[in-house]
C-alpha positions in Angstrom: -20.1 38.4 99.8 -19.9 36.7 103.1 -18.6 33.3 103.7 -21.6 31.3 104.1 -22.4 32.6 100.8 -19.4 31.6 99.2 -19.5 28.3 100.8 -22.8 27.8 99.4 -21.7 29.4 96.0 -19.0 26.9 96.0 -21.0 23.3 96.8 -23.2 24.5 94.1 -20.4 24.6 91.9 -18.9 21.6 93.0 -22.6 19.7 92.7 -22.6 20.8 89.3 -19.5 19.9 87.9 -20.1 16.4 89.8 -24.2 15.9 87.6 -21.8 17.1 84.2 -19.7 13.8 85.3 -22.6 12.2 86.4 -24.2 12.9 83.0 -21.0 12.1 80.6 -20.7 8.7 82.4 -24.2 8.1 81.9 -23.9 8.6 77.8 -20.3 7.0 77.8 -22.0 3.8 79.0 -24.7 4.2 76.7 -22.6 4.8 74.0 -20.7 1.3 75.0 -23.7 -0.7 75.2 -24.9 1.0 71.6 -21.5 -0.1 69.9 -21.5 -3.2 71.9 -25.2 -4.0 70.2 -24.1 -3.3 66.8 -21.3 -5.4 67.1 -23.3 -8.3 68.5 -25.9 -7.7 65.1 -22.7 -7.5 63.1 -21.7 -10.6 63.7 -25.1 -12.2 64.2 -25.6 -11.4 60.5 -21.9 -12.6 59.6 -23.2 -15.7 60.6 -26.2 -16.0 59.5 -25.1 -14.8 56.0 -22.3 -17.5 56.3 -24.7 -20.4 57.5 -26.8 -19.6 54.7 -23.7 -19.8 52.2 -22.8 -22.8 54.1 -26.2 -24.1 53.6 -26.3 -23.5 49.9 -22.2 -24.2 49.0 -22.3 -27.1 46.3 -20.6 -30.2 47.6 -17.0 -30.9 45.8 -16.5 -34.7 47.9 -17.4 -37.7 46.0 -20.4 -39.2 47.8 -21.7 -42.4 45.6 -25.4 -43.0 46.3 -26.8 -46.3 47.9 -27.2 -49.6 45.9 -26.1 -47.8 42.3 -24.1 -50.1 39.9 -20.7 -49.9 38.7 -21.7 -48.2 35.9 -23.6 -45.5 38.1 -26.8 -46.7 37.1 -29.9 -46.9 39.3 -31.8 -50.0 38.6 -35.5 -50.3 38.4 -36.8 -53.6 38.2 -40.2 -55.8 38.7 -39.8 -56.1 42.4 -39.3 -52.5 43.0 -42.3 -51.0 40.7 -44.9 -53.8 41.8 -43.4 -54.5 45.8 -43.0 -58.4 44.6 -40.4 -60.6 43.7 -40.7 -62.1 40.7 -41.5 -66.0 40.7 -38.0 -68.5 41.2 -39.1 -70.0 37.7 -39.7 -66.3 36.0 -37.7 -65.7 32.7 -34.6 -63.8 33.2 -35.9 -59.6 32.0 -33.4 -58.0 29.3 -31.5 -55.6 30.6 -32.1 -52.1 28.8 -30.4 -49.4 29.5 -31.4 -45.4 29.2 -29.1 -42.5 29.2 -31.0 -39.3 30.2 -30.8 -35.6 30.7 -33.5 -33.9 32.6 -32.9 -31.2 30.3 -33.1 -32.9 26.8 -35.8 -32.3 24.7 -35.4 -35.7 23.1 -35.3 -37.5 26.4 -38.6 -36.1 27.3 -40.3 -37.0 23.6 -39.1 -40.4 24.4 -40.7 -39.9 28.1 -43.8 -39.1 26.5 -43.9 -41.9 24.0 -42.3 -45.0 25.3 -42.4 -44.0 29.0 -45.7 -46.0 29.7 -44.4 -49.2 27.7 -40.9 -49.2 29.4 -42.9 -49.1 32.7 -45.3 -51.5 31.8 -42.5 -54.0 30.6 -40.9 -53.5 33.7 -44.1 -54.4 36.0 -44.2 -57.9 34.0 -40.5 -58.4 34.7 -39.8 -58.4 30.6 -37.5 -55.8 30.9 -35.1 -54.5 34.1 -34.7 -50.8 33.6 -31.3 -49.0 34.4 -31.0 -45.3 34.3 -27.8 -43.6 34.1 -26.9 -40.0 34.5 -25.6 -38.3 31.5 -25.9 -34.3 32.2 -24.3 -33.2 29.3 -26.6 -29.8 28.9 -25.3 -28.4 31.7 -25.0 -25.0 30.0 -27.8 -24.9 28.4 -29.6 -23.4 31.3 -29.5 -20.2 33.5 -28.9 -22.4 37.0 -27.2 -25.8 35.9 -30.9 -27.5 36.1 -28.8 -30.6 33.8 -27.0 -31.2 37.2 -29.2 -30.2 39.6 -32.3 -32.0 38.4 -30.2 -35.5 37.9 -29.0 -34.6 41.7 -32.4 -34.4 42.8 -33.7 -37.4 41.4 -30.7 -39.1 43.4 -31.2 -37.6 46.4 -34.9 -39.3 46.2 -33.3 -42.5 45.7 -30.6 -42.6 47.9 -33.5 -41.5 50.5 -36.3 -43.8 48.9 -35.5 -46.0 46.8 -35.7 -47.2 42.9 -39.9 -46.5 43.0 -39.9 -43.2 44.4 -37.0 -42.3 41.6 -38.8 -43.7 39.3 -41.9 -41.6 40.1 -40.0 -38.5 40.8 -38.2 -38.8 37.1 -42.0 -38.7 35.4 -42.6 -35.5 37.8 -39.0 -33.7 36.3 -40.0 -34.6 32.4 -44.1 -33.6 33.4 -42.1 -29.9 34.4 -39.1 -30.0 31.7 -38.4 -26.6 31.1 -37.1 -25.4 27.9 -33.0 -24.8 27.0 -31.8 -21.5 27.1 -33.6 -20.6 30.3 -33.9 -21.4 34.4 -35.2 -24.3 35.1 -37.0 -25.4 38.2 -35.3 -23.9 41.4 -34.3 -25.7 44.5 -37.5 -25.0 46.4 -39.3 -26.4 43.5 -37.5 -29.3 43.1 -38.2 -30.1 46.6 -41.6 -29.5 46.2 -41.7 -32.3 43.5 -40.1 -34.8 45.8 -43.0 -34.0 48.4 -44.9 -35.0 45.2 -43.4 -38.2 45.1 -43.7 -38.9 48.7 -40.1 -37.9 49.8 -39.2 -35.5 52.2 -36.1 -34.7 54.5 -33.7 -34.2 51.5 -34.0 -30.4 51.1 -30.1 -30.0 52.4 -29.0 -32.7 49.7 -30.7 -30.7 47.1 -29.7 -27.5 48.0 -25.8 -28.7 48.6 -26.1 -31.0 45.4 -24.8 -33.6 47.2 -24.1 -36.1 44.5 -22.8 -33.5 41.8 -19.4 -35.1 41.2 -20.8 -38.5 41.3 -23.2 -37.4 38.5 -20.1 -35.5 36.8 -18.3 -39.0 37.0 -21.4 -40.8 35.5 -21.2 -38.4 32.7 -17.3 -39.0 32.1 -17.9 -43.1 32.0 -20.8 -42.7 29.9 -18.9 -41.0 27.2 -16.2 -43.7 27.7 -18.6 -46.2 26.7 -19.6 -44.5 23.4 -22.6 -42.0 24.6 -22.6 -39.0 22.9 -25.8 -37.7 23.6 -29.3 -38.3 25.1 -31.7 -40.4 24.6 -29.1 -43.2 24.4 -31.1 -46.5 25.2 -29.7 -49.8 24.7 -31.2 -53.4 24.8 -29.0 -56.3 25.8 -25.9 -54.1 25.3 -26.9 -52.7 22.2 -27.9 -49.2 20.9 -31.3 -48.6 19.6 -32.6 -45.9 17.3 -35.1 -45.2 14.9 -35.1 -44.5 11.3 -32.3 -42.4 9.9 -30.8 -42.5 13.7 -33.9 -40.7 15.0 -35.6 -41.8 18.7 -36.4 -45.0 19.0 -40.1 -45.5 19.0 -41.7 -48.2 21.2 -41.8 -50.6 17.8 -38.0 -50.2 18.0 -37.5 -50.9 21.6 -40.0 -54.3 21.5 -38.4 -55.5 18.2 -34.7 -55.2 19.8 -36.2 -56.9 23.5 -37.6 -59.9 21.6 -34.3 -60.3 19.7 -32.6 -60.3 23.0 -35.1 -63.2 24.5 -34.1 -65.2 22.0 -30.5 -65.6 22.3 
């Protein structure tokens, strides 16, 4: 082999080695790029999962709703119902306190039979109705509906006031689930709020912002002698039907009339 041929062969071999080196470098760069993309996707996915988890994490700190009573009550009165304050010389309304659990069948029955009567008595100024949470049926659904429903109702109240709360209260009972199964999920509770004209409370419902306050309300009710729902108190006295059954409209009206005579 001539010297020239040897030189050409050497140059060809050198070029081959340089191409292989360049190919290896390119493959390494591609591999690094793929690894970087995969790590980034994993990081984004982990962040998304954490963010979703944080969005749905139940609140543990105590958050007190606006304008509730020291006894954990939400007051629904004539002004809230009608938008008009009572006359200065109007008789003082009789105070009616109602402890409820939105999962409680008895509460649903009371709402069906006496709900319109109570609403009318509030609108006329005859009574002032104070709703107090008593979510003692927490384990009687598969998704803790007892607490979740009350929290959603308080979210509505905190955002839009007693009138909106009353509308939401009625919607919850109109859609009351049976004990032992799942109650409406958060998306449904949010949709119910929209039906009551209230938006912007999705996070409040999902995080159960008022969960601890609702638990404290139940404990306060127990200390005040409440053992179940519905418990209705007129002028500080429990009212029930014959043989300790659920109070009828007649039972409630009788207690209201008696309170007026004091």
